[in-house]
C-alpha positions as CSV (number, residue, x, y, z in Angstrom):
1,M,19.5,-4.5,18.8
2,K,15.6,-3.5,18.2
3,P,13.7,-4.7,15.2
4,I,13.0,-2.8,12.5
5,R,9.4,-2.1,12.8
6,I,7.7,-1.9,9.5
7,G,4.6,0.1,8.8
8,K,1.5,-1.6,6.9
9,I,-1.4,0.2,6.2
10,S,-4.6,-1.7,7.5
11,F,-6.5,-1.4,3.8
12,T,-6.8,-3.9,0.6
13,N,-5.1,-1.4,-1.2
14,I,-1.8,-2.4,0.0
15,L,-2.2,-6.1,-0.5
16,P,-0.7,-6.1,-3.8
17,I,2.9,-5.4,-1.8
18,Y,2.1,-7.3,1.6
19,H,0.4,-10.5,0.8
20,F,3.4,-11.9,-0.6
21,F,6.0,-9.7,1.8
22,D,8.3,-12.6,3.7
23,G,10.3,-11.1,6.7
24,T,11.6,-15.0,7.4
25,G,14.9,-14.4,8.5
26,L,14.7,-10.5,8.8
27,D,14.7,-8.7,12.3
28,V,11.8,-6.9,11.5
29,E,8.2,-6.4,12.9
30,L,5.4,-5.3,11.4
31,V,3.1,-2.8,12.4
32,P,-0.6,-2.7,10.8
33,Q,-2.2,0.5,11.0
34,V,-4.0,3.2,9.1
35,P,-2.5,6.0,7.1
36,A,-3.3,8.6,9.8
37,Q,-1.3,6.6,13.0
38,L,1.5,5.4,10.6
39,N,2.3,9.1,9.8
40,R,2.1,9.7,13.6
41,G,4.4,6.6,14.2
42,M,6.7,7.5,11.8
43,A,7.3,11.0,12.5
44,S,7.6,10.1,16.4
45,G,10.3,7.3,15.5
46,E,7.9,4.6,17.0
47,I,8.0,3.4,13.4
48,D,11.3,3.1,11.3
49,M,10.1,2.4,8.0
50,G,7.2,1.7,5.4
51,P,4.2,3.5,3.6
52,I,3.1,6.8,4.9
53,S,0.8,9.3,3.3
54,S,2.9,11.4,0.6
55,F,1.4,14.3,2.5
56,A,3.6,13.2,5.6
57,Y,6.7,12.8,3.6
58,A,6.3,16.5,2.9
59,E,5.8,17.5,6.2
60,H,8.9,15.6,7.7
61,Y,11.2,15.2,4.6
62,P,14.4,16.6,6.3
63,E,14.0,13.3,8.5
64,F,13.0,10.9,6.1
65,V,14.2,9.4,2.7
66,L,12.1,7.3,0.2
67,M,12.6,4.0,-1.2
68,P,12.3,3.4,-5.1
69,D,9.6,2.4,-7.1
70,L,7.0,1.8,-4.1
71,S,4.1,3.8,-3.8
72,V,0.4,3.6,-4.1
73,S,-0.5,5.9,-7.1
74,A,-3.2,6.3,-9.6
75,K,-3.6,8.1,-13.3
76,G,-7.2,8.7,-13.2
77,P,-9.9,7.0,-10.7
78,V,-8.3,5.5,-7.6
79,G,-11.6,3.6,-6.5
80,S,-11.3,4.0,-2.6
81,I,-10.9,7.9,-1.9
82,F,-14.5,9.2,-2.5
83,L,-16.4,12.6,-1.5
84,F,-20.1,11.6,-0.8
85,T,-21.7,15.1,-1.4
86,K,-25.7,16.2,-1.3
87,G,-24.9,18.2,-4.1
88,E,-25.3,17.5,-7.5
89,E,-21.5,19.1,-8.6
90,L,-18.3,20.3,-6.4
91,T,-19.2,23.7,-7.3
92,D,-22.3,23.2,-5.0
93,L,-19.7,23.0,-2.1
94,K,-18.7,26.2,-2.2
95,K,-19.4,27.4,0.9
96,A,-20.6,24.2,2.6
97,R,-19.7,22.2,5.5
98,I,-17.2,19.1,4.5
99,A,-16.7,16.3,7.1
100,L,-13.0,15.0,6.7
101,T,-11.9,11.3,7.7
102,N,-9.4,11.3,10.5
103,T,-7.5,8.5,8.9
104,S,-5.9,10.3,5.8
105,A,-3.5,13.2,5.6
106,S,-2.8,13.2,1.6
107,S,-6.5,12.8,0.6
108,V,-7.5,15.6,2.7
109,A,-4.9,17.6,1.2
110,L,-6.0,16.7,-2.2
111,L,-9.5,17.7,-1.6
112,R,-8.4,21.1,-0.1
113,I,-6.3,21.4,-3.6
114,I,-9.4,20.8,-5.7
115,M,-11.9,22.8,-3.6
116,E,-9.9,25.7,-3.1
117,K,-7.5,26.1,-5.7
118,F,-9.2,24.7,-8.8
119,I,-12.9,25.6,-7.9
120,G,-12.2,28.5,-5.6
121,A,-14.0,27.3,-2.9
122,T,-13.9,28.4,1.1
123,P,-15.8,25.4,2.7
124,E,-15.7,24.6,6.5
125,Y,-14.3,21.5,7.1
126,K,-14.7,19.0,10.3
127,T,-12.4,16.1,10.8
128,M,-14.4,13.1,12.4
129,T,-14.4,9.4,12.5
130,P,-14.8,7.7,9.1
131,D,-18.4,6.7,9.5
132,L,-20.6,8.2,6.7
133,S,-24.4,8.1,8.5
134,Q,-22.6,10.4,11.1
135,M,-20.9,12.7,8.8
136,M,-23.6,13.7,6.5
137,N,-25.9,14.1,9.6
138,E,-23.6,16.8,10.1
139,A,-22.2,17.9,6.9
140,D,-23.1,18.6,3.2
141,A,-20.1,16.3,2.1
142,A,-17.8,13.8,3.5
143,L,-14.1,12.3,2.8
144,L,-13.6,8.7,3.2
145,I,-10.6,6.7,2.1
146,G,-9.5,3.1,2.0
147,D,-11.9,0.2,3.1
148,D,-14.1,2.7,4.7
149,A,-14.9,4.1,1.4
150,L,-14.9,1.0,-0.3
151,K,-17.7,-0.3,2.4
152,A,-19.8,2.6,2.0
153,K,-19.9,2.8,-1.6
154,M,-20.7,-0.7,-1.4
155,T,-24.1,0.1,0.2
156,S,-26.7,0.0,-2.4
157,D,-29.1,3.0,-2.9
158,L,-27.1,6.1,-1.1
159,P,-28.7,8.9,-2.1
160,Y,-25.2,10.7,-2.8
161,R,-23.1,11.8,-5.3
162,I,-19.7,10.4,-5.3
163,F,-16.6,12.2,-6.7
164,D,-13.4,10.0,-7.3
165,L,-10.8,12.1,-5.8
166,G,-8.1,10.4,-8.3
167,Q,-10.3,11.1,-11.1
168,E,-10.8,14.7,-10.3
169,W,-7.0,15.4,-9.7
170,Y,-6.6,13.6,-13.0
171,N,-9.4,15.8,-15.0
172,R,-7.4,19.0,-14.0
173,T,-4.0,17.9,-14.4
174,D,-3.8,15.0,-16.6
175,L,-1.0,13.8,-14.2
176,S,-0.6,10.4,-11.7
177,M,-1.8,11.2,-8.0
178,T,0.5,9.4,-5.4
179,F,-1.5,8.7,-2.3
180,A,1.2,6.8,-0.3
181,V,5.3,6.3,-0.5
182,W,7.8,4.1,1.1
183,A,9.7,6.2,3.7
184,V,12.7,5.4,6.1
185,R,13.7,7.2,9.0
186,R,17.4,8.8,8.2
187,E,18.9,6.9,11.5
188,I,18.1,3.7,10.1
189,V,19.6,4.6,6.7
190,E,22.8,5.4,8.2
191,T,22.9,2.6,11.1
192,R,21.2,-0.4,9.6
193,K,22.3,0.1,5.9
194,D,22.6,-4.0,5.0
195,E,19.3,-5.0,6.7
196,L,17.8,-2.2,4.7
197,K,19.2,-3.8,1.6
198,Q,17.2,-7.1,2.3
199,I,13.9,-5.8,3.2
200,Y,13.8,-3.6,0.3
201,A,14.7,-6.6,-1.7
202,R,12.0,-9.0,0.1
203,F,9.4,-5.6,-0.9
204,M,10.1,-5.8,-4.4
205,K,10.1,-9.6,-4.5
206,A,6.6,-9.2,-2.9
207,K,5.8,-6.5,-5.3
208,E,6.3,-8.5,-8.2
209,Q,5.1,-11.4,-7.2
210,G,1.5,-9.5,-6.3
211,S,1.6,-8.3,-10.0
212,Q,2.1,-11.8,-11.6
213,Q,-0.1,-13.8,-8.9
214,R,-3.5,-11.6,-8.7
215,Q,-6.1,-14.5,-7.5
216,P,-4.8,-15.2,-4.0
217,I,-4.8,-11.1,-3.4
218,I,-8.4,-11.1,-4.8
219,Q,-9.6,-14.2,-2.4
220,E,-8.1,-12.3,0.4
221,A,-9.8,-9.1,-0.4
222,M,-13.1,-10.6,-0.8
223,K,-12.2,-12.4,2.3
224,Q,-11.8,-9.2,4.4
225,L,-14.8,-6.6,2.2
226,N,-16.6,-9.0,0.1
227,G,-17.4,-7.5,-3.5
228,S,-16.8,-9.7,-6.5
229,E,-13.9,-10.9,-8.5
230,S,-14.7,-8.4,-11.3
231,F,-15.0,-5.6,-8.9
232,W,-11.7,-6.3,-7.2
233,N,-10.1,-7.0,-10.6
234,Q,-10.7,-4.0,-11.8
235,Y,-10.1,-1.8,-8.4
236,F,-6.3,-3.1,-8.7
237,D,-6.1,-2.3,-12.0
238,G,-6.6,0.9,-11.2
239,L,-3.8,1.3,-8.6
240,C,-0.3,1.9,-9.3
241,Y,2.5,0.4,-6.9
242,D,5.4,2.3,-8.8
243,L,7.6,5.6,-8.3
244,Q,8.7,5.9,-11.4
245,E,9.2,9.6,-13.6
246,T,5.6,9.5,-14.4
247,E,4.5,9.4,-10.5
248,Q,7.2,11.8,-9.4
249,I,6.0,14.3,-11.4
250,G,2.0,14.2,-10.3
251,L,4.1,14.2,-6.8
252,K,6.1,17.1,-7.4
253,T,3.1,18.9,-8.8
254,Y,0.9,18.2,-5.7
255,Y,3.4,19.3,-3.6
256,Q,3.6,22.6,-5.2
257,Y,0.0,23.0,-5.2
258,A,-0.2,22.2,-1.3
259,A,2.4,24.6,-0.9
260,E,0.6,27.4,-2.8
261,I,-2.8,27.2,-0.4
262,G,-0.3,27.1,2.6
263,L,-0.5,23.3,3.5
264,I,3.4,23.0,3.4
265,S,6.4,24.2,3.0
266,P,7.3,25.2,-0.8
267,D,10.9,23.7,-0.4
268,V,10.0,19.8,-0.2
269,Q,12.7,17.6,-1.8
270,I,11.9,14.3,-2.6
271,C,15.1,12.3,-1.7
272,M,15.2,8.9,-3.2
273,L,17.6,6.2,-1.3
274,D,19.7,4.2,-4.1
275,L,19.4,0.7,-3.4
276,R,20.5,-0.9,-6.8
277,E,24.3,-1.1,-5.9
278,S,25.5,1.0,-3.0
279,L,22.6,2.1,-0.1
280,G,23.7,6.0,-0.9
281,M,20.7,8.5,-1.1
282,R,20.4,10.4,-4.5
């Protein structure tokens, strides 16, 4: 039997879950990729489980089930999903050209909700590789996520206004925003239940360790991207890795708005695994 292939987002925002994840004794293989690649891998069956864009779950919800209490969310500024713009206000972009990173799905949809639903804008979008200089040469604004966004913001004296999309969502909805969820392909649920329970237990243990032992995580983030200890403390303080009622309400609202502007089906259902006693669906 093949190892269960577990996706891993190749960004520092996932360190509080994966830094302490221990797959010893489990028949698993970790597959590190950016979110857009993980989304495609899960959809094609090349990856069996792991974090994907919350938007990708909505696109393929009949094929996936969510693991409880695991996400990448924020209620307010997320700290690594930025729109860099030459204008002063988002309303200046009503007819602008916006460059979109090719590494994201959730954040692209979130930007479109903010621009099209909340502001009433009709910008032109162009998907590009995440290179801020090149993007701004060809557009009036650029969306970057994850480490690409962090590295760009760390560059001093950028001549751009920077909008945090987590904050923009919160300003308009007063809700949490969930950017990534942990999903499992349904055939894995049906065929490898006992292993899935063990993997989930390891994830929850790693999450607990990550919340209690932040210093090794900060050191790893500083090693990868530089930045000060206080910077990374503030960054991780702004992130939430739960998927409780607060996060689910925000997620359902995000799906509702995405459906209203024609990005996804209005019929998306959040189907959660019950991994506490027996491995069923609820």
